[in-house]
N, C-alpha and C positions, 0 to 999 in steps of 0.2 A: 504494499500500500505506499502510494506516494504521501508527502506530506501536506500536498493540497488535498488529497483526499480526505486523509486524515483529518485537516482542519475543517473541511466540509461537514463530514461526520460531527466534529463536534459543536460546530454552529447548528446543524440540524436537531443535535441534542438539546441543545441548552435553551431555555425559553428568552423571547425576545421582548424585553420589558422599555423598548424605546417607547415613547410618546405617554407612558404611565407614572405619573409623578405620585410621590407621596403626599401626606397632607404637610409634613415639613418642608418638602420643595415646593408645594403651592405656597406656602408663606413665604419663605425665601425667594420666589418669584415674584411675590408683591413688592417684595422690600427692596428688590432690585428695580423693579419699575418704578419704584418712588426715589430711586438715585442712591440707595445705601451702597457703601462699601461693605468689602468680607470684613473689615473689623467693626463697622459700626452696626452690620449685621448681628456678628457675633457680640458685641455688648449687649444688643436689645434682647439678644433671645438667649443670654448666659450659656454661650456655647463659644469654644476656641476658635481662633482664627481659622486654625487649621482645618476644622471641622465645617467651618461656613463654606471654607476653599472648596473642600471636598462635596460637599451639597450644589457649590454651583457647577462644580465640573461633572456631577452626575445628571445635572439639568440638561445642559448642554449636550450632554451623551446621549440622552432619553430623548430629548427633541430635536437631534441632529442639527445644533446650533452650532456657530462659530464666534460668536460675541454675547458679552451679555447685554446689548445694544436688542440684539434679536430675542434675549428671553423678555426685556421690559416690553419689547412692542407684542409680542405672542401674550405676557401677562395683561394687558391693555384691550386686548381682542377678546380675552376669554370671558364667557357667558356669564362667571361665579359673581359674586359681590364681593366688595371688597369693605373690610371690617379692620379697622385701626393698621390697615397697611398692608393686611394679608389678604391673598385670595382665598376665598373661602368658596368651598366646593360647594353647589348645592346638596340637600342631605347630612352635612355635617352635623352631629350632636353637638346640642348646646349652646349651638351659634345662631339660633331664630330661623332655623330652617327646618323644615316637616321631615 
């Protein structure tokens, strides 16, 4: 088996999570849309700057984007509501959604 074939088999076996953001990633996308830096995101969410950077990197991969500007534009187009700077997905418990 060639490396390419093995890689194709691995890719086929692993789930594709692109486009599926976690609630925390939605929150961070909202903060990016409001112009927050990784450091500001970290301070606001009480996480390390490295963790904030990892979330941003995950969002970029999942949405197949290359820049924070693309994340901000995407977040601005979402159907969800904005609550305190965070993008809230419809149906999120405890946030005024059914």
